[in-house]
GUDRENMI-982794 format. One record per residue (C-alpha): residue in three letters; x, y, z. Coordinates in steps of 0.05 Angstrom, whole numbers, plus 5000, padded with zeros to 4 digits. Layout:
// GUDRENMI-982794
alaXYZ
...
END
This chain:
// GUDRENMI-982794
met514053344043
ala518053904073
ser525554004052
thr530853944109
asp537054304129
pro542753854113
ser546954124174
ala541353924222
pro541453284264
ala538552694227
leu532652614273
arg530653344265
arg531353284188
leu526752664193
trp521753034235
asn521553614185
tyr520653154128
ala514752764160
ala510953404174
gly504753094140
tyr505252474188
arg505752844251
lys498652704276
arg499651954261
ile506251954298
val502652304359
leu497451784358
ala502151214354
ser506151504412
ile499651564451
tyr498150814442
ser505550654462
phe504551064523
leu498250734546
asn500750064529
lys506550144575
ala502150484627
val497549904634
asp503449424630
leu506049714694
ala499849624732
pro500748854748
pro506248964800
phe501049434836
leu496248884833
ile500948364860
gly502648864914
met495148924934
ala494448174933
val500348114982
asp497248665023
val490648325026
val493747645047
ala498047985101
asn493148505128
gly486148235111
ser480848745124
asp486049255142
ser489049265071
phe488849835024
leu482449554990
gly479549485059
ser480250195072
leu476450315008
gly470349965036
ile471449265013
glu472248895078
asp471948175058
pro478747945039
lys475847424987
ala471748004956
gln478248384952
ile481747824916
val475847774865
val476448554855
ile483848454840
ala482447884793
val477348274755
ala481948884751
thr487248414726
phe482848174667
val481148904648
ile488449144650
trp490848564615
gly485248644562
leu487049384556
glu494649204548
ser492948754490
leu488649244457
phe493749814461
glu499149314438
tyr495049164377
leu493549884361
leu500950114371
gly503349514326
val498349714272
glu499650454277
trp507350444278
arg508049874225
asn503150244176
leu506550914193
ala513750604179
gln510950294114
ala507750964090
ile513951374107
gln518350854075
his514050874011
asp514051624006
leu521351704020
arg523351163968
val518751443914
glu520152193929
thr527452053930
tyr526951673864
ala522952223830
asn527752733854
val533552293827
gln530252303760
glu530153053760
leu537653133773
asp542553313719
val546052803677
ala552653053708
tyr550052783778
phe549652073751
glu556752113720
asp559452263790
arg555651743830
ser555051003816
thr548250643804
gly549950163861
asp550650733910
leu543551013892
met540750333896
ala543350263966
val540050923984
leu533750783951
asn532950053978
asp537749884038
asp537750564071
val530150644064
asn529149944092
gln533750094151
leu529450714172
glu523250304164
arg526049804214
phe527250334265
leu520350644258
asp517249944260
ile520749744325
gly525550274354
ala520950864360
asn515850454404
glu521850214447
val524250904461
ile517351184482
gln515850594526
val522750684561
leu521251414575
thr514051224599
thr517050714648
val521951204678
val516951744687
leu511251354713
ile515350894758
gly518951534785
ile512451814800
ala510151204836
phe516751104874
phe517051794903
ala509651754925
ile510651054957
ala517551094991
pro521651714975
ser527251475021
val528450854978
ala526551134908
trp533151494899
leu536850834901
ala532650524845
phe534251134803
leu541651164822
pro543950784756
ile539851194709
pro544551804703
val550251314692
ile546250944641
leu544351594602
trp551451844606
gly553751214579
ser548251214523
phe550151904498
lys557751764500
phe556351094463
gln551951444412
arg557551954396
arg562651424387
ile558150954348
glu555151474299
pro561451534253
arg562350784255
tyr555350674229
ala556251224176
leu562150834151
val558050184151
arg552850514105
glu558550764060
glu561550084055
ala554449774042
ala553850253985
ala560450083955
ile559449323955
asn552449463925
ala555849883871
gln561049323858
leu555648803851
ala551249233807
asn557349383761
asn559248673755
leu552448393739
gly551348903690
gly557848693654
ile557447953662
ser558647803591
thr564848213591
ile567247863655
lys566147173621
ala569347363555
phe575847563589
asn575946953637
ala575647493693
glu571047093739
ala576346973792
arg579047683791
glu571947953801
val570547483856
asp576847753891
arg574348453879
val567448293912
asp571147903967
ala575448533981
ala569349003983
ser565448514026
arg571148484073
gln571549224081
tyr564049214095
gln565248624144
glu571049034179
ala566649654186
asn561049234217
arg566148894262
lys568649574290
ala561549784303
ile559649124331
lys565349124380
leu563149764411
ser555649634408
ser556248964441
ala559949264501
phe554149694517
thr548949204545
pro553848844594
leu555949504624
ile548949734631
arg547049084665
ile552049214720
ala549349894733
ile542149594737
leu544849054785
ile547449584831
gly540549924833
phe536349334840
thr540549064895
ala540549684935
thr532949764929
leu531949044949
val536549095011
trp534749785038
gly527449695023
gly527449025058
phe530449325119
leu525149855121
ala519649325115
ile522848875169
glu522949485216
gly515649615201
glu517350285166
leu514850025098
asn508349655082
ile510048925060
gly505349014999
leu508849674979
tyr515549344988
ser513448784941
val510949324891
met517749674895
val521649044882
phe517548884822
leu517749604797
thr525149644805
gln525649084759
arg520949374710
leu524550024713
leu531349814703
trp530949144664
pro528149484599
leu534549924602
thr538549294581
arg535449354513
leu537450084508
gly543849884471
gln539649524418
thr535150094411
val540750594406
asp544250114359
leu538150124314
tyr537150874320
gln544351014299
arg543650584238
ala537250884218
met540151604229
ala545751434186
ser541051204133
thr536651794142
asn542252274128
arg544051904064
ile536851904041
leu535352614053
asp541952824024
val539652533959
leu532452793967
asp534853493983
thr539553523924
lys537054043875
pro538454013798
thr542654563770
ile538654553702
val531954853719
asp525854943676
gly525055623641
pro518756023651
asp515956043581
pro511455453554
phe513555183485
asp509454723442
gly514454203423
thr509653863375
thr508754463328
thr516154713325
ser519254813254
gly525554453283
arg530355023267
leu536254973316
glu541855493324
phe548455503360
asp550556213374
ala557756303400
val557255683444
gly562655513490
phe562154923540
ala566754533586
tyr564853893629
thr570554103676
pro572254863686
gly578855043648
tyr577854453602
pro573654693543
val570354193500
leu566954683454
glu569455363437
asp565855933400
val561155453361
asp556555763308
leu552255333269
leu545155263240
ile540854653235
glu535554793184
pro528254563192
ala525953933153
lys533253803131
thr538453313150
thr544753623186
ala550353153201
phe556553233246
val562952843234
gly569852873267
ser574852443304
thr573152123372
gly572852663428
ser571953223380
gly565453493413
lys560053173370
thr556252793421
thr556753423468
leu552753823415
val547353303422
lys547353373497
leu546854133495
ile541054063445
leu537153603490
arg539354073551
phe542753503589
tyr547554063602
asp547254843596
val552355233553
asp557355633592
glu557756153535
gly552856333481
ser546456003469
val542555453435
gln536255683403
leu530055303378
asp525655693330
gly529756303352
ile528356193426
asp533656063477
ile532055343502
arg534155553574
ser527455983574
met522755383564
pro520754783605
gln525454173594
ala519153733578
asp516754193527
leu523654213493
arg524553443494
gln517453353470
ala520053643403
met525853113401
ala526752383393
leu533752053405
val536751443374
ser543351363410
gln549350863399
asp548550553466
val541350313461
phe537350183523
leu531749703523
phe527549583585
his525948883607
gly519548753578
thr516148593510
val518248853443
gln511549203439
glu512649563506
asn519249793485
ile517150083419
ala511150453454
tyr515750713512
gly515551433483
lys508151403470
pro504650913518
ser497851093487
ala499850843420
gly495450293390
thr497649633360
asp497149883289
glu501350513305
ile506750073336
val506849583279
glu507350183232
ala513050473267
ala516249793265
lys515549743191
gln518550463181
ala524450223219
glu525049603179
ala524049213243
his517248883232
glu519948253191
phe524948043248
ile520048193302
ile514447713272
gly520247183268
leu521247223344
pro518146663386
asn512347103413
gly512447663358
tyr511248343387
gln510148003459
thr517047703462
ile520847903523
val527348253506
gly530948123568
glu534648633610
arg537549183566
gly534948783507
gln540248273517
lys536347713477
leu536548123415
ser542548273370
gly545648943364
gly542349103300
gln535448883325
arg536249303385
gln538249913341
arg532049803298
leu527449773358
ser530550393383
leu529150723315
ala522050493317
arg521150793387
ala523551443363
leu519351433302
leu513051273338
thr513451923378
asp512852313311
ser517452823342
pro519453433295
ile526853323308
leu529952663304
ile537052583330
leu541551983315
asp547751963354
glu552651433324
ala546351023310
thr549750603258
ser556950543283
ala556149873314
val551649533263
asp552949083203
asn552149323134
glu545249023125
thr542549363185
glu545850043165
ala542649963095
ala535949843130
ile536750433177
gln538750893118
arg532450663077
ser528350813140
leu531251493146
ala530251653076
arg522851543081
val521651963142
ser526752533136
his522252923087
asn518153243142
arg523253213200
thr529253593223
met534353053226
val540753143267
val545952573253
ile552652433285
ala556451923249
his563351603243
arg561051213178
leu560851793125
ser557051363079
thr551251423128
ile551052193121
arg553552303046
his546352513026
ala545553003082
asp543753703065
arg549253983107
ile555453673141
tyr559353993196
val566453803210
val568253833284
asp575253803308
asp577753983378
gly571454323399
arg570754773338
val567054753271
leu572454763219
glu568654583156
tyr561454523130
gly557754403066
thr554853843027
his558653173014
glu560753392945
glu562854072967
leu567253813022
ile570353252978
asp572053842929
his574854232987
ala580153713000
gly580453863076
ile579353433137
tyr572853133111
arg576052913046
ser581752623086
leu576752203127
trp573051993066
asp579151753031
val581051343096
gln574351023099
thr573850863024
gly581150673019
ala581751162959
ala588351492981
val593051653038
pro589752153086
tyr591252863076
ser595753173128
END
């Protein structure tokens, strides 16, 4: 689908996006036109019937050679059947085409927007709530679908009505036609003015809808914390406040939109009454055929009465366009971290990583890493320790290229990782983080997430390596046990071991553990250490840890403090050095008062 200009009107952006559907849009529009065209025919048939009754063989049909009035009535009856049949056919076709078109565009928008969201930088998600994105991908997409399903056909049929009846009126009685069309400029002026005033109100409605969605998603995700701190009443108040803001935004929009239709009705009443009176006078005076007068009366109603729904259609349109802008704004957002041009085989890498004079800041002017030089040797275990906020996890994010360095470079096998595709880079790595995320599904599905093609034997072997097999077979359904959303049915240690099994199954050359044992008990930590000892001989291991006991056997330990590497060496070398590491070790073992 085509990209769009963010500064363009929403309808134009949607038209540009739907370039691949334009033939179907035109076909659906033709069905809408034909349906309304034949729908306008019955008033003419009624007029002809009145003409036959009033004038007999001198009627319009009589002038065509059908002299018998009864035959004329039969002809009108047959034409009525044909026209109503065609109207039903076109109504069926337009319904099928517009609804399927709405579903197809809705599907493409949702999937493509979600796919684009997945390509965006990690920083994008840190600045935007999950609930807000959910509102875009679900509520806003559905709002657009409702307009395509209903509103587009309404707009086309109103335009068709105005054009065809206008042609008929000026052909039948030009002296009366202008009266019927007198309210239309007023209606159009009112509609455009209404549109300009209602547009910002519906934009606010969509923003408030996103806000309440974000609040609900946040609360449902933290329901255990809410219960633990007896915060239920407080959170109900917060949801109540967000809902009231949404209600107030809707109230302001409803107040304006509800006034539109009654005002339009007054304008319509003036046009209809003027046509009824003036046309009647002409018919009484013999200047207008009685049959044509009846046609004009019916057509005036058919012309003006649908305009009473114009307010609802414009209302639906404005809601849809507000949603369209929100959807396409997300769809058109481009990642700042882009793939490099040089393919890289992540499965055969040696696993040698190097930081060369790296500087990085999440916010300009507030550096997190400064002039970092370090080497992670292949097939060895390299650990990073330091106080909270020292920059350890940032190192992992740069290795995975969740962010790009501001200065220097990160290299894999001597190649700047910015020069390779992100998928190739991450194929070389498997991550086990402190905050384990398990998907709602079975234990087996979660272990196989990084390698969906894995067989049962491979999955079981990975679980055994992670010392997870024993607890898994003790679950109610073993490997087919549902873990619940985010793995909530499992303990923290069990989730951590499943996460490790998931990483081991990928058989990636580089295994990264970011605080993987900080929140587990001693038994789980010992199990994870045994697992790592078995698999570390042929992998590059990158370990970030608060517990120094986890990394005491690492081949090299880097001590990071305030964004800089201040010490490095083996455990024994750093203990002998009596610096920051020794101080941390003594604190954790209770051996002595920390060094200053």
